[in-house]
Residue frames as qw, qx, qy, qz and C-alpha x, y, z in Angstrom:
[[0.665, 0.182, 0.721, -0.063, -4.99, 22.69, 19.17],
 [0.566, 0.760, 0.068, -0.312, -5.37, 24.58, 15.89],
 [0.164, 0.707, -0.646, -0.236, -1.74, 24.17, 14.73],
 [0.377, -0.165, 0.910, -0.043, -1.95, 20.46, 15.58],
 [0.624, 0.502, 0.529, -0.280, -5.17, 20.14, 13.60],
 [0.445, 0.807, -0.217, -0.324, -3.63, 21.98, 10.65],
 [0.038, -0.543, 0.824, 0.158, -0.58, 19.69, 10.68],
 [0.516, 0.101, 0.840, -0.132, -2.86, 16.65, 10.77],
 [0.606, 0.680, 0.275, -0.308, -4.88, 18.00, 7.87],
 [0.302, 0.780, -0.472, -0.277, -1.77, 18.70, 5.84],
 [0.294, -0.338, 0.894, 0.031, -0.54, 15.22, 6.60],
 [0.618, 0.373, 0.668, -0.185, -3.72, 13.71, 5.26],
 [0.522, 0.801, 0.007, -0.292, -3.58, 15.87, 2.17],
 [0.025, 0.690, -0.694, -0.204, 0.04, 14.85, 1.61],
 [0.417, -0.095, 0.904, 0.000, -0.75, 11.19, 1.89],
 [0.618, 0.581, 0.467, -0.251, -3.71, 11.55, -0.48],
 [0.363, 0.838, -0.280, -0.295, -1.55, 13.41, -2.97],
 [0.148, -0.478, 0.851, 0.159, 1.05, 10.63, -2.85],
 [0.538, 0.201, 0.813, -0.100, -1.59, 7.91, -3.44],
 [0.550, 0.751, 0.221, -0.290, -3.14, 9.88, -6.28],
 [0.158, 0.794, -0.515, -0.282, 0.31, 10.39, -7.80],
 [0.347, -0.274, 0.892, 0.096, 1.11, 6.72, -7.61],
 [0.599, 0.462, 0.635, -0.153, -2.14, 5.85, -9.43],
 [0.404, 0.854, -0.101, -0.311, -1.38, 8.51, -12.07],
 [0.063, -0.641, 0.728, 0.233, 2.09, 7.03, -12.59],
 [0.501, 0.031, 0.865, 0.005, 0.72, 3.51, -12.92],
 [0.581, 0.648, 0.473, -0.135, -1.86, 4.47, -15.53],
 [0.248, 0.864, -0.300, -0.320, 0.65, 6.71, -17.35],
 [0.332, -0.396, 0.825, 0.231, 2.78, 3.65, -17.76],
 [0.544, 0.381, 0.747, 0.027, 0.01, 1.86, -19.62],
 [0.362, 0.869, 0.202, -0.271, -0.77, 4.99, -21.61],
 [0.016, 0.801, -0.495, -0.337, 2.77, 5.76, -22.70],
 [0.428, -0.176, 0.859, 0.219, 3.48, 2.13, -23.62],
 [0.531, 0.563, 0.634, -0.017, 0.42, 2.13, -25.92],
 [0.269, 0.934, 0.013, -0.233, 1.07, 5.54, -27.49],
 [0.240, -0.666, 0.618, 0.342, 4.80, 4.72, -27.98],
 [0.405, -0.003, 0.872, 0.277, 3.82, 1.67, -30.04],
 [0.220, 0.054, -0.454, -0.862, 1.21, 3.60, -32.04],
 [0.126, -0.382, -0.916, 0.005, -1.73, 1.83, -30.41],
 [0.240, -0.549, -0.296, -0.744, -5.01, 3.76, -30.36],
 [0.220, -0.270, -0.721, 0.599, -6.08, 5.02, -26.90],
 [0.147, -0.635, -0.526, -0.546, -9.50, 6.55, -26.23],
 [0.444, -0.806, -0.112, -0.375, -9.39, 7.51, -22.59],
 [0.464, 0.192, -0.603, 0.620, -7.20, 8.16, -19.53],
 [0.515, -0.673, -0.218, -0.484, -9.13, 8.19, -16.22],
 [0.175, 0.221, -0.723, 0.631, -8.23, 8.62, -12.56],
 [0.406, 0.080, 0.603, -0.682, -10.90, 7.00, -10.42],
 [0.032, 0.272, 0.916, 0.294, -14.12, 5.26, -11.42],
 [0.086, 0.670, 0.657, -0.335, -17.74, 6.26, -11.88],
 [0.294, 0.898, 0.307, 0.112, -19.09, 9.56, -13.24],
 [0.565, 0.274, -0.033, 0.778, -16.57, 12.15, -14.45],
 [0.251, -0.798, -0.298, 0.461, -16.09, 15.21, -12.27],
 [0.087, 0.801, -0.289, -0.518, -13.69, 16.89, -14.76],
 [0.761, 0.160, 0.552, 0.300, -12.90, 15.86, -18.32],
 [0.199, 0.793, -0.257, -0.515, -11.20, 17.20, -21.43],
 [0.884, 0.290, 0.338, 0.145, -10.63, 15.71, -24.80],
 [0.016, 0.828, -0.435, -0.354, -7.21, 16.23, -26.51],
 [0.191, 0.458, -0.805, -0.326, -5.83, 14.48, -29.66],
 [0.693, -0.031, -0.590, -0.412, -8.73, 12.04, -29.56],
 [0.477, -0.099, -0.784, 0.385, -8.14, 10.99, -25.92],
 [0.450, -0.728, -0.207, -0.474, -10.68, 11.79, -23.18],
 [0.366, 0.171, -0.651, 0.643, -8.87, 12.67, -19.96],
 [0.542, -0.600, -0.300, -0.505, -11.13, 12.44, -16.87],
 [0.016, 0.208, -0.732, 0.649, -11.08, 12.76, -13.09],
 [0.551, -0.343, -0.630, -0.427, -13.86, 10.55, -11.75],
 [0.511, -0.634, 0.054, -0.578, -15.87, 10.41, -8.54],
 [0.913, -0.400, 0.051, -0.056, -14.68, 7.18, -6.91],
 [0.163, 0.829, -0.530, 0.073, -10.94, 7.50, -6.12],
 [0.846, -0.287, 0.445, -0.070, -10.15, 3.78, -5.92],
 [0.671, -0.034, 0.580, 0.460, -7.76, 3.48, -8.89],
 [0.292, 0.672, -0.207, -0.649, -7.90, 4.43, -12.52],
 [0.745, 0.217, 0.608, 0.169, -7.85, 3.04, -16.06],
 [0.058, 0.435, -0.492, -0.752, -6.75, 3.57, -19.63],
 [0.696, 0.411, 0.512, -0.291, -9.51, 2.80, -22.16],
 [0.192, -0.215, 0.710, 0.642, -9.11, 1.69, -25.77],
 [0.532, 0.221, -0.244, -0.781, -11.49, 1.90, -28.79],
 [0.338, 0.034, -0.929, -0.145, -11.60, -1.93, -28.78],
 [0.043, -0.286, -0.827, 0.483, -13.87, -1.69, -25.70],
 [0.293, 0.380, 0.179, -0.859, -16.30, 0.81, -27.27],
 [0.463, 0.387, 0.794, 0.072, -19.25, -0.78, -29.11],
 [0.332, 0.880, 0.282, -0.188, -20.07, 2.60, -30.76],
 [0.319, -0.593, 0.418, 0.610, -16.57, 3.15, -32.07],
 [0.655, 0.696, 0.022, -0.294, -16.42, 4.02, -35.81],
 [0.041, -0.643, 0.735, 0.213, -12.88, 2.57, -36.14],
 [0.801, 0.223, -0.466, -0.304, -12.92, -0.57, -38.40],
 [0.879, -0.417, 0.202, -0.114, -12.58, -3.84, -36.44],
 [0.918, 0.143, 0.068, 0.364, -9.52, -4.80, -38.52],
 [0.114, 0.947, -0.211, 0.216, -7.65, -1.57, -37.90],
 [0.798, 0.155, -0.434, 0.388, -4.02, -2.62, -37.23],
 [0.129, 0.442, -0.407, 0.789, -3.63, 0.10, -34.58],
 [0.727, -0.493, -0.062, -0.475, -6.32, -1.37, -32.32],
 [0.331, -0.583, 0.696, -0.258, -4.87, -3.06, -29.25],
 [0.838, -0.002, 0.504, -0.210, -6.48, -6.42, -29.94],
 [0.828, 0.561, -0.001, 0.006, -4.96, -6.54, -33.39],
 [0.110, 0.816, -0.554, 0.121, -1.40, -6.08, -32.17],
 [0.681, 0.172, -0.697, 0.141, 1.03, -9.03, -31.54],
 [0.746, -0.557, -0.363, 0.045, 1.00, -10.59, -28.10],
 [0.630, -0.132, -0.245, 0.725, 4.39, -9.09, -27.05],
 [0.056, 0.358, 0.076, 0.929, 3.22, -5.57, -27.75],
 [0.566, -0.591, -0.303, -0.488, -0.04, -6.08, -25.80],
 [0.784, -0.381, -0.381, 0.307, 1.93, -7.68, -22.95],
 [0.421, 0.105, -0.174, 0.884, 4.19, -4.61, -22.78],
 [0.266, -0.506, -0.168, -0.804, 1.08, -2.36, -22.45],
 [0.758, -0.521, -0.349, -0.179, -0.20, -4.52, -19.59],
 [0.782, -0.238, -0.293, 0.497, 3.15, -4.73, -17.81],
 [0.310, 0.504, -0.057, 0.804, 4.00, -1.04, -18.19],
 [0.450, -0.752, -0.072, -0.476, 1.92, 0.02, -15.16],
 [0.872, -0.459, -0.041, 0.165, 3.73, -2.32, -12.82],
 [0.718, 0.190, -0.004, 0.670, 7.09, -1.36, -14.37],
 [0.046, 0.724, 0.044, 0.687, 6.22, 2.35, -13.91],
 [0.630, -0.733, -0.026, -0.254, 5.56, 1.85, -10.21],
 [0.890, -0.239, 0.016, 0.387, 8.76, -0.07, -9.66],
 [0.527, 0.429, 0.052, 0.732, 10.68, 2.59, -11.53],
 [0.205, -0.798, -0.035, -0.566, 9.10, 5.33, -9.45],
 [0.792, -0.610, -0.019, 0.029, 10.00, 3.53, -6.22],
 [0.799, 0.026, 0.037, 0.599, 13.62, 3.29, -7.42],
 [0.254, 0.616, 0.060, 0.744, 13.69, 7.01, -8.40],
 [0.459, -0.807, -0.070, -0.364, 12.24, 8.00, -4.99],
 [0.855, -0.453, 0.022, 0.251, 14.90, 6.01, -3.15],
 [0.632, 0.278, 0.060, 0.721, 17.60, 7.53, -5.29],
 [0.055, -0.765, -0.087, -0.635, 16.16, 10.95, -4.37],
 [0.717, -0.692, -0.067, -0.049, 16.26, 9.94, -0.72],
 [0.828, -0.147, 0.020, 0.541, 19.96, 9.16, -1.02],
 [0.387, 0.461, 0.116, 0.790, 20.60, 12.54, -2.66],
 [0.240, -0.722, -0.105, -0.640, 18.43, 14.66, -0.39],
 [0.724, -0.648, 0.052, -0.231, 18.46, 12.90, 2.98],
 [0.078, -0.662, 0.743, -0.064, 21.55, 10.73, 2.67],
 [0.636, 0.143, -0.753, -0.090, 22.57, 7.13, 2.85],
 [0.791, -0.553, -0.111, -0.238, 21.31, 5.05, 5.83],
 [0.323, 0.574, -0.626, 0.418, 24.05, 4.89, 8.44],
 [0.321, -0.062, -0.860, 0.391, 22.42, 2.84, 11.16],
 [0.458, -0.654, -0.477, -0.366, 19.56, 2.87, 13.60],
 [0.096, 0.320, -0.524, 0.784, 19.76, 4.98, 16.77],
 [0.452, -0.477, -0.748, -0.096, 17.53, 3.30, 19.35],
 [0.234, -0.432, 0.302, -0.817, 15.64, 5.07, 22.13],
 [0.176, -0.029, 0.880, -0.439, 14.03, 3.39, 25.15],
 [0.590, 0.288, 0.445, -0.609, 10.85, 1.46, 24.59],
 [0.297, 0.176, 0.864, 0.366, 8.89, -0.33, 21.80],
 [0.304, 0.216, -0.127, -0.919, 6.74, 1.43, 19.26],
 [0.506, 0.391, 0.745, -0.189, 3.27, 0.24, 18.41],
 [0.007, -0.229, 0.506, 0.832, 2.94, 0.55, 14.60],
 [0.490, -0.121, -0.563, -0.654, -0.40, -1.15, 14.12],
 [0.339, -0.023, 0.746, -0.573, -3.35, -2.46, 16.18],
 [0.235, -0.191, -0.846, -0.440, -5.93, -5.07, 15.09],
 [0.526, -0.270, 0.034, -0.806, -9.56, -4.35, 15.98],
 [0.888, -0.224, -0.169, -0.364, -11.12, -6.78, 18.43],
 [0.776, 0.125, -0.511, 0.348, -7.78, -8.08, 19.72],
 [0.626, -0.548, -0.374, 0.411, -6.16, -7.68, 23.20],
 [0.410, -0.052, 0.010, 0.911, -4.10, -4.62, 22.26],
 [0.159, -0.444, -0.355, -0.807, -7.17, -2.71, 21.03],
 [0.587, -0.626, -0.499, -0.120, -9.12, -3.76, 24.12],
 [0.609, -0.401, -0.273, 0.628, -6.32, -2.40, 26.33],
 [0.053, 0.957, 0.153, -0.239, -6.48, 0.96, 24.56],
 [0.516, -0.338, 0.427, 0.661, -3.18, 0.77, 22.68],
 [0.512, 0.818, 0.160, -0.208, -2.93, 2.91, 19.57],
 [0.760, 0.376, 0.074, 0.524, -0.44, 3.17, 16.69],
 [0.182, 0.753, -0.155, 0.613, 2.27, 5.62, 17.78],
 [0.680, -0.701, 0.122, -0.177, 2.21, 4.59, 21.46],
 [0.439, 0.545, -0.654, 0.288, 5.64, 3.77, 22.97],
 [0.872, -0.447, -0.183, -0.081, 5.71, 0.95, 25.55],
 [0.104, 0.771, -0.518, 0.355, 8.51, 1.64, 28.04],
 [0.098, -0.302, 0.864, -0.391, 8.02, -1.01, 30.75],
 [0.695, -0.231, -0.560, -0.387, 5.91, -4.10, 31.70],
 [0.769, -0.534, -0.349, 0.032, 4.90, -4.63, 35.30],
 [0.368, -0.908, 0.177, 0.095, 7.45, -1.97, 36.37],
 [0.715, -0.278, 0.447, 0.460, 10.39, -3.63, 34.53],
 [0.202, 0.753, -0.272, -0.564, 12.03, -1.48, 31.88],
 [0.895, 0.385, 0.227, 0.006, 12.23, -2.99, 28.36],
 [0.521, -0.356, 0.412, 0.657, 15.39, -1.15, 27.35],
 [0.391, 0.710, -0.110, -0.576, 15.78, -0.20, 23.69],
 [0.161, 0.458, -0.765, -0.424, 16.43, -1.51, 20.22],
 [0.676, 0.053, -0.620, -0.395, 15.51, -4.87, 18.77],
 [0.305, 0.011, -0.871, 0.384, 16.24, -6.50, 22.15],
 [0.284, 0.082, 0.445, -0.845, 13.38, -4.48, 23.68],
 [0.688, 0.131, -0.308, -0.643, 10.97, -5.87, 21.04],
 [0.585, 0.099, -0.805, 0.006, 12.18, -9.41, 21.67],
 [0.078, -0.006, -0.763, 0.641, 11.76, -8.97, 25.47],
 [0.480, 0.117, 0.208, -0.844, 8.21, -7.61, 25.07],
 [0.690, 0.160, -0.528, -0.469, 7.24, -10.36, 22.63],
 [0.440, 0.081, -0.862, 0.238, 8.58, -13.01, 24.99],
 [0.131, 0.034, 0.617, -0.775, 6.70, -11.52, 27.89],
 [0.620, 0.154, -0.072, -0.766, 3.48, -11.49, 25.91],
 [0.635, 0.176, -0.707, -0.256, 3.95, -15.10, 24.69],
 [0.376, -0.018, -0.849, 0.371, 4.35, -16.39, 28.25],
 [0.135, 0.133, 0.514, -0.837, 1.41, -14.41, 29.74],
 [0.311, -0.247, -0.687, -0.608, -1.60, -15.81, 27.90],
 [0.518, -0.587, -0.592, -0.190, -4.73, -15.04, 30.02],
 [0.545, -0.493, -0.357, 0.576, -2.72, -13.12, 32.60],
 [0.071, 0.975, 0.195, 0.078, -2.97, -9.37, 33.15],
 [0.651, 0.027, -0.032, 0.758, 0.06, -7.24, 32.44],
 [0.085, -0.919, -0.219, 0.318, 0.56, -3.63, 33.35],
 [0.624, 0.420, 0.194, 0.630, 2.05, -1.52, 30.61],
 [0.184, -0.780, -0.068, 0.594, 3.84, 1.77, 31.30],
 [0.536, 0.457, 0.477, 0.525, 3.66, 3.67, 28.00],
 [0.113, -0.478, 0.022, 0.871, 3.90, 7.09, 26.46],
 [0.374, 0.631, 0.624, 0.270, 1.48, 8.75, 24.05],
 [0.204, 0.832, 0.160, 0.490, 2.31, 12.10, 22.41],
 [0.248, 0.477, -0.447, 0.715, 4.84, 12.76, 25.19],
 [0.562, -0.455, 0.240, -0.648, 2.31, 11.97, 28.02],
 [0.039, 0.182, -0.969, 0.165, 2.77, 8.91, 30.30],
 [0.753, -0.134, -0.056, -0.642, -0.04, 6.39, 30.64],
 [0.247, -0.217, 0.928, -0.173, -0.60, 3.06, 32.27],
 [0.712, 0.124, -0.316, -0.615, -2.69, 0.38, 30.43],
 [0.646, -0.177, 0.714, -0.203, -3.78, -3.08, 31.60],
 [0.543, 0.426, -0.572, -0.442, -3.17, -5.69, 28.88],
 [0.715, -0.139, 0.655, -0.202, -4.34, -9.34, 28.95],
 [0.213, 0.368, -0.760, -0.491, -2.93, -11.36, 26.04],
 [0.881, 0.091, 0.107, -0.451, -5.28, -13.85, 24.53],
 [0.538, -0.324, 0.763, 0.150, -4.20, -17.45, 23.90],
 [0.779, 0.525, -0.134, -0.317, -3.59, -18.87, 20.43],
 [0.833, 0.332, -0.424, 0.125, -1.78, -22.13, 19.84],
 [0.800, -0.388, -0.315, 0.332, -0.66, -22.16, 23.44],
 [0.451, -0.041, -0.110, 0.885, 1.06, -18.72, 23.40],
 [0.015, 0.733, 0.381, -0.563, -0.08, -15.21, 24.24],
 [0.332, 0.373, 0.460, 0.734, -1.15, -12.87, 21.42],
 [0.030, -0.570, -0.382, 0.726, -2.21, -9.23, 21.49],
 [0.440, 0.694, 0.521, 0.230, -2.87, -8.33, 17.82],
 [0.008, -0.969, 0.059, 0.240, -0.36, -5.51, 17.42],
 [0.760, 0.479, -0.095, 0.429, 2.65, -4.73, 15.22],
 [0.533, -0.802, 0.073, 0.260, 5.71, -3.80, 17.27],
 [0.710, 0.537, -0.082, 0.447, 8.96, -2.23, 16.24],
 [0.595, -0.237, -0.270, 0.719, 12.05, -0.73, 17.88],
 [0.026, -0.972, -0.214, 0.097, 11.77, 2.90, 19.02],
 [0.511, -0.458, 0.277, 0.673, 14.33, 5.22, 17.59],
 [0.445, 0.836, -0.013, -0.319, 15.39, 6.93, 14.40],
 [0.850, 0.279, 0.195, 0.403, 17.53, 6.11, 11.34],
 [0.248, -0.781, 0.206, 0.535, 20.68, 8.12, 10.98],
 [0.741, 0.615, 0.209, 0.168, 22.03, 9.18, 7.57],
 [0.475, -0.528, 0.297, 0.639, 25.30, 10.29, 6.09],
 [0.375, 0.732, -0.224, -0.522, 26.32, 12.06, 2.90],
 [0.943, 0.316, 0.103, 0.025, 26.89, 9.83, -0.15],
 [0.564, -0.544, 0.423, 0.455, 30.50, 8.90, -0.84],
 [0.171, -0.176, 0.651, 0.719, 30.09, 9.38, -4.56],
 [0.488, 0.193, -0.180, -0.832, 27.47, 9.91, -7.30],
 [0.549, 0.032, -0.772, -0.319, 26.90, 6.16, -7.72],
 [0.069, -0.004, -0.870, 0.489, 26.20, 5.33, -4.06],
 [0.496, 0.186, 0.342, -0.776, 22.54, 6.60, -4.01],
 [0.684, 0.272, -0.442, -0.513, 21.91, 4.48, -7.12],
 [0.438, 0.162, -0.877, 0.112, 23.46, 1.35, -5.63],
 [0.142, 0.039, 0.720, -0.678, 21.60, 1.91, -2.36],
 [0.610, 0.217, 0.042, -0.761, 18.32, 2.34, -4.22],
 [0.612, 0.231, -0.700, -0.285, 18.97, -0.88, -6.18],
 [0.233, 0.036, -0.900, 0.366, 19.46, -2.75, -2.87],
 [0.276, 0.127, 0.535, -0.788, 16.46, -1.17, -1.17],
 [0.643, 0.200, -0.240, -0.700, 14.06, -1.78, -4.05],
 [0.565, 0.143, -0.808, -0.090, 15.02, -5.45, -4.13],
 [0.125, -0.026, -0.820, 0.559, 14.68, -5.78, -0.38],
 [0.412, 0.177, 0.308, -0.839, 11.29, -4.00, -0.22],
 [0.666, 0.197, -0.451, -0.561, 9.98, -6.02, -3.18],
 [0.437, 0.098, -0.887, 0.114, 11.12, -9.28, -1.57],
 [0.070, 0.109, 0.708, -0.694, 9.45, -8.34, 1.74],
 [0.535, 0.199, 0.027, -0.821, 6.25, -7.31, -0.06],
 [0.652, 0.146, -0.650, -0.362, 6.06, -10.60, -1.91],
 [0.289, 0.005, -0.883, 0.370, 6.67, -12.50, 1.30],
 [0.258, 0.129, 0.473, -0.833, 3.90, -10.51, 2.93],
 [0.676, 0.180, -0.226, -0.678, 1.39, -11.32, 0.15],
 [0.545, 0.146, -0.823, -0.064, 2.53, -14.97, 0.28],
 [0.073, -0.046, -0.817, 0.570, 1.87, -15.14, 4.01],
 [0.458, 0.161, 0.206, -0.850, -1.51, -13.48, 3.53],
 [0.688, 0.189, -0.481, -0.510, -2.51, -16.10, 0.94],
 [0.568, 0.094, -0.813, 0.092, -1.17, -19.17, 2.75],
 [0.249, -0.271, -0.760, 0.536, -2.30, -18.12, 6.22],
 [0.143, -0.470, -0.322, -0.810, -5.39, -16.02, 5.33],
 [0.563, -0.644, -0.502, -0.126, -7.38, -16.93, 8.46],
 [0.625, -0.474, -0.264, 0.561, -4.59, -15.68, 10.71],
 [0.357, -0.168, 0.135, 0.909, -3.56, -12.57, 8.72],
 [0.097, 0.639, 0.602, 0.470, -6.85, -11.36, 7.26],
 [0.303, -0.872, -0.338, 0.184, -7.30, -8.88, 10.16],
 [0.477, -0.516, 0.165, 0.692, -3.99, -7.24, 9.25],
 [0.394, 0.418, 0.524, 0.629, -5.04, -6.27, 5.72],
 [0.050, -0.573, -0.215, 0.789, -5.30, -2.52, 5.36],
 [0.421, 0.700, 0.524, 0.241, -7.38, -0.51, 2.88],
 [0.354, 0.589, 0.089, 0.721, -7.04, 3.06, 1.56],
 [0.380, -0.865, -0.073, -0.318, -8.18, 4.70, 4.83],
 [0.794, -0.542, 0.108, 0.254, -5.50, 3.00, 6.91],
 [0.712, 0.232, 0.175, 0.640, -2.90, 3.69, 4.22],
 [0.089, 0.773, 0.097, 0.620, -3.78, 7.39, 4.26],
 [0.602, -0.790, -0.005, -0.111, -3.74, 7.44, 8.09],
 [0.832, -0.281, 0.142, 0.458, -0.26, 5.90, 8.10],
 [0.523, 0.449, 0.184, 0.701, 0.94, 8.30, 5.43],
 [0.155, -0.874, -0.105, -0.449, -0.43, 11.28, 7.28],
 [0.725, -0.675, 0.056, 0.124, 1.42, 10.23, 10.42],
 [0.768, -0.038, 0.215, 0.602, 4.69, 9.82, 8.49],
 [0.314, 0.697, 0.207, 0.610, 4.12, 13.13, 6.67],
 [0.380, -0.907, -0.020, -0.182, 4.01, 14.94, 10.04],
 [0.787, -0.475, 0.200, 0.340, 7.31, 13.33, 10.97],
 [0.389, 0.873, -0.244, -0.166, 8.85, 14.29, 7.62],
 [0.312, -0.617, 0.702, 0.170, 12.42, 13.37, 6.72],
 [0.112, 0.271, -0.891, -0.348, 13.17, 10.02, 5.21],
 [0.393, 0.214, 0.821, -0.353, 9.85, 8.50, 6.35],
 [0.565, 0.606, 0.162, -0.535, 7.94, 10.04, 3.48],
 [0.319, 0.550, -0.678, -0.368, 10.41, 8.80, 0.88],
 [0.071, -0.134, 0.986, -0.071, 10.22, 5.31, 2.25],
 [0.468, 0.387, 0.597, -0.524, 6.38, 5.42, 2.50],
 [0.533, 0.619, -0.167, -0.551, 6.13, 6.50, -1.13],
 [0.253, 0.441, -0.835, -0.210, 8.50, 3.78, -2.33],
 [0.193, -0.002, 0.948, -0.255, 6.82, 1.12, -0.28],
 [0.543, 0.465, 0.464, -0.523, 3.26, 1.92, -1.37],
 [0.486, 0.612, -0.379, -0.496, 4.42, 2.12, -4.97],
 [0.121, 0.286, -0.948, -0.067, 6.01, -1.38, -4.71],
 [0.348, 0.193, 0.815, -0.421, 2.87, -2.67, -3.01],
 [0.581, 0.555, 0.106, -0.586, 0.76, -1.25, -5.81],
 [0.375, 0.529, -0.675, -0.352, 3.04, -2.94, -8.35],
 [0.008, -0.110, 0.989, -0.102, 2.84, -6.37, -6.64],
 [0.455, 0.344, 0.607, -0.554, -0.91, -6.08, -6.03],
 [0.582, 0.580, -0.113, -0.559, -1.53, -5.36, -9.72],
 [0.262, 0.429, -0.833, -0.232, 0.59, -8.33, -10.66],
 [0.438, 0.023, 0.836, -0.330, -1.76, -10.77, -8.90],
 [0.077, -0.092, -0.828, -0.547, -3.76, -12.94, -11.35],
 [0.171, 0.510, 0.695, -0.476, -7.11, -11.43, -10.38],
 [0.292, 0.670, 0.572, 0.373, -9.75, -10.03, -12.76],
 [0.030, 0.980, 0.151, 0.128, -9.46, -6.32, -13.58],
 [0.424, -0.776, 0.351, 0.308, -5.86, -6.25, -12.36],
 [0.326, 0.707, -0.554, -0.295, -2.85, -6.38, -14.70],
 [0.225, -0.284, 0.932, -0.032, -2.08, -9.92, -13.58],
 [0.604, 0.361, 0.635, -0.317, -5.61, -10.97, -14.58],
 [0.542, 0.751, -0.128, -0.356, -5.09, -9.45, -18.04],
 [0.051, 0.584, -0.795, -0.155, -1.86, -11.40, -18.33],
 [0.495, 0.009, 0.850, -0.181, -3.75, -14.58, -17.57],
 [0.655, 0.621, 0.310, -0.301, -6.15, -13.92, -20.46],
 [0.356, 0.788, -0.433, -0.254, -3.21, -13.13, -22.72],
 [0.192, -0.408, 0.892, 0.019, -1.39, -16.30, -21.71],
 [0.610, 0.257, 0.718, -0.216, -4.52, -18.38, -22.40],
 [0.590, 0.743, 0.006, -0.315, -4.84, -16.71, -25.80],
 [0.136, 0.689, -0.689, -0.181, -1.23, -17.58, -26.58],
 [0.357, -0.170, 0.916, -0.069, -1.76, -21.22, -25.62],
 [0.605, 0.467, 0.599, -0.238, -5.03, -21.54, -27.56],
 [0.363, 0.086, 0.562, 0.738, -3.84, -19.58, -30.57],
 [0.118, -0.549, -0.444, -0.698, -6.94, -17.39, -30.39],
 [0.208, -0.345, 0.364, -0.840, -8.66, -15.13, -27.83],
 [0.080, 0.222, 0.896, -0.377, -10.87, -16.59, -25.11],
 [0.021, -0.614, -0.702, -0.359, -14.61, -16.44, -25.85],
 [0.037, -0.473, 0.032, -0.880, -16.03, -12.99, -25.28],
 [0.685, -0.556, -0.280, -0.378, -18.59, -14.35, -22.80],
 [0.820, -0.254, -0.329, 0.395, -15.81, -15.86, -20.68],
 [0.392, 0.199, -0.160, 0.884, -13.83, -12.61, -20.69],
 [0.297, -0.551, -0.133, -0.768, -16.90, -10.60, -19.75],
 [0.796, -0.508, -0.301, -0.133, -17.75, -12.92, -16.86],
 [0.740, -0.045, -0.285, 0.607, -14.13, -12.87, -15.73],
 [0.182, 0.322, -0.096, 0.924, -14.02, -9.07, -15.63],
 [0.479, -0.573, -0.198, -0.634, -17.46, -8.62, -14.03],
 [0.829, -0.417, -0.359, 0.100, -16.62, -11.03, -11.26],
 [0.579, 0.027, -0.235, 0.780, -13.38, -9.14, -10.63],
 [0.065, -0.487, -0.052, -0.869, -15.20, -5.83, -10.50],
 [0.692, -0.573, -0.259, -0.353, -17.67, -7.11, -7.85],
 [0.832, -0.253, -0.314, 0.381, -14.86, -8.66, -5.83],
 [0.475, 0.164, -0.159, 0.850, -12.56, -5.60, -5.86],
 [0.236, -0.539, -0.092, -0.803, -15.31, -3.05, -5.18],
 [0.760, -0.533, -0.296, -0.225, -16.70, -5.20, -2.39],
 [0.776, -0.157, -0.288, 0.539, -13.26, -5.72, -0.86],
 [0.246, 0.351, -0.077, 0.900, -12.49, -1.98, -1.08],
 [0.441, -0.600, -0.139, -0.653, -15.74, -1.02, 0.61],
 [0.845, -0.424, -0.319, 0.063, -15.17, -3.67, 3.35],
 [0.658, -0.016, -0.244, 0.713, -11.61, -2.42, 4.00],
 [0.022, 0.481, 0.001, 0.876, -12.76, 1.23, 4.03],
 [0.651, -0.595, -0.210, -0.423, -15.47, 0.42, 6.65],
 [0.866, -0.305, -0.283, 0.278, -13.03, -1.62, 8.71],
 [0.527, 0.157, -0.158, 0.820, -10.28, 0.95, 8.64],
 [0.176, -0.562, -0.086, -0.804, -12.64, 3.87, 9.34],
 [0.741, -0.576, -0.258, -0.230, -14.08, 2.06, 12.38],
 [0.816, -0.239, -0.239, 0.468, -10.54, 1.76, 13.80],
 [0.254, 0.568, -0.099, 0.777, -9.67, 5.46, 13.57],
 [0.264, -0.135, -0.626, 0.721, -9.19, 6.92, 17.08],
 [0.275, 0.001, 0.072, -0.959, -11.91, 9.58, 16.57],
 [0.673, -0.122, -0.493, -0.538, -14.49, 6.96, 15.52],
 [0.551, -0.125, -0.772, 0.292, -13.47, 4.69, 18.40],
 [0.045, -0.071, -0.478, 0.874, -14.13, 7.59, 20.80],
 [0.487, -0.043, -0.172, -0.855, -17.54, 8.23, 19.26],
 [0.729, -0.111, -0.614, -0.281, -18.41, 4.60, 19.69],
 [0.620, -0.651, 0.233, -0.372, -17.33, 4.73, 23.35],
 [0.965, 0.037, -0.191, 0.175, -14.53, 2.19, 22.94]]
């Protein structure tokens, strides 16, 4: 058990390191865009709250803080005790709107650029995707708490091989067959023959009814592995990365759109940092192309999330900048303060809620709770 525990620990550390790296890249984008334009910067922080480590260099305070839920770049404009004159042309607020817009957008652009670079590296190191090699069964990639799949004992990583003794086969057809069987079995008990970590198991599953069809609250995908081939030239990894970044960004935008327009149905599928780390740790143990794709996908998700017009996010800053451009002058300071404070309460509250939800769904916690 010790080697397995060590691998799991290394997987978690790898996932945490990737998340921390993505945050650093995002904030570095803001930082470099400001410094490149000669705009004064007073601080560069990873995390929030009290500083655990800090060092001042060239007038900038670099800090690692206690709450690892993001980071920020601070400017003298925000410091009431700053000795810099209010009309200093190098203060962020005194720069033209396009320069300030570039500073705000640079974090999102840095994450998109990183995702592209990671996918180029995948093409060079692992190879170009050459097709999916299916194996029998359907993989469970996610389980919603309180739904039929969780009640049956299904866990992410389980492979469903048969239903009521009938083999599902493999590939996308197996997923379609399982989904169809679930949809037509609302309220009726199904017997799943599955596999977990190489060991067979049988689980009773009773789909719940929603809008007249059966639902189980699980994400399903074909079982198998992606095969790769060597690039056919130096440009192919770049062209493949261009295609993959666009495809992943489109899918991410569609996912956020579905979440917003069908929030009541999809809220339970929202994952926080704990679930993201758990998924990353699982992929880190598998190695290969999975870790490249995980890094690119989370980086793109971070870019899209920060583009949302919410307070404290880059999109919220853009909203204030747009209003300033339309009015010809900045929004009243009281409005900006209320806007930012409401965003802080919302984001911290949501982060805590997701951490509690994700932690409660971890297999070890489920066992402690006797579920």
